N, C-alpha and C positions, 0 to 999 in steps of 0.2 A: 233248495233253492238255489238254483247256479249263480256264477260270479258274472255279472255282464262283461261282454266283450268288448274291445276297445276298437272302434269303427274301422279301422287297418283290418283289423281280424275277420269282422263281419265282409269286408269285400272281399277278403280272400275265399271265406266260406262262398261267397254268391259267384265268384269266380272259377270256383271247384266246380259249383253248380252248373256253370254255365258248359262247362266241358264236357257234362251229361247232357247236353241238348238234343232231342231227335228234331230236326231241323233240315231233312231232305229237301225241302220245297224252297224255302225262304236262304239258306245256308245262314241264316240270321241268329246266331246262340245267344239265348239271356239267362243269364241266372238272376237267382234272389234269396236272401235271407231274410228270415224276420226273427227278431229278438222281442221277446215278452218281458214283462216287468218283473217276471221268477229269474230273469237272465237264461233261458233257454232258448234256443234258434233251432230255426228249421229251415232249410233249405230245399229250393225247387229250381228246375229248368223247365224250359218252355217244349211242349210236346204237341210236334204239329200233325196234321192227317189229313189226307186227299181231300174230304172235304171240310172246307175251312172252317166251318162254324164247330167243328168237333176239336178243333185246337184248345191247347189249355196253355196259357202264359204262365212263366215262370211265378209270377208274384201269387195265382190263385192254385198252382200247384203247392208253392210253399205254404200258403196259408192254409190248403184244405188239410195238410197235416197236422199244423196247431190246433184248427176246431177239431179233428179227429181226437186230439190228446186234451179235448177240454183245456184249451191253452187258448184262450181270446181276448188277452188284454196286451194286446203290441204295443211296443214302444218304439222300435226304429226298423225301418225296412230299409234294404239297400240292391238297387239291381244294376246289374251290369249288362251291357250289350256292346257291341261292337262298334254303336255310335250312341254318342248320350242323347238316348230318348227318353220321354217323361211315360209312364202308365199309360196304358190306353183306358176309354173311358169304362171298358167293364171293370176292368179290374182298379179303378177310382173308385167306384161305387161299392165293389166286393170289399175293397180296403175300408171303407167308409162304414162298411156294417158292424165291422170288428175295433173301430175308433169312432165309437160314437161323440166322445169328444171333441174328434179332430185333432188328438193331440200325436198323431204319429208323424213320426219325421221320414220324409223317404228321400235316398240319396242316390243319384246317377253317376256313374262312371264309365269313360269312354278309356279304355285303355291306354290309349295312345295321349290321352289330354287327363287336365286336373280333374279332379271331382266337380262335378254340379250339384248344388242342393247344398244344404237339404233345405226341404221345402215341406211346410204342412201340409198333410193331405186335405185340411181344409180350402187352402189356397189352390189346391189344382182341382177339388170339386165343392166350388163355395155352397152350392145348393143341394147336397146330397140326400137322397132318399134315406128317412128312417122309419123305422116299426111307428112311431108316432105319428108319421105322414100318412 
């Protein structure tokens, strides 16, 4: 089990991930860091495509890495972007799937302004679909 990181460290990991974004269409680099209950951290960046529907958000890249490692108990998610924006609807549902009790905290950061959040995922997606639905 890893030691949980401080929020500032998670923001730095997300900033580093954003610097790896493939974003030739939007020029909007997004990074994400997901910390699990085991203290492990998974990072991801947005990966754009000329066919917009193929584009991957940073949250789904980081989350897919965690899922691949069978680490599905997410506690903290940090998203960094050029402007303080919330997760898109697809990412909200994606996160909700792996936080069925909606206890994941999501932080947003505009590098030029203070942090926004944290916000519980259930507040971002109050009626998210679950396996039970």
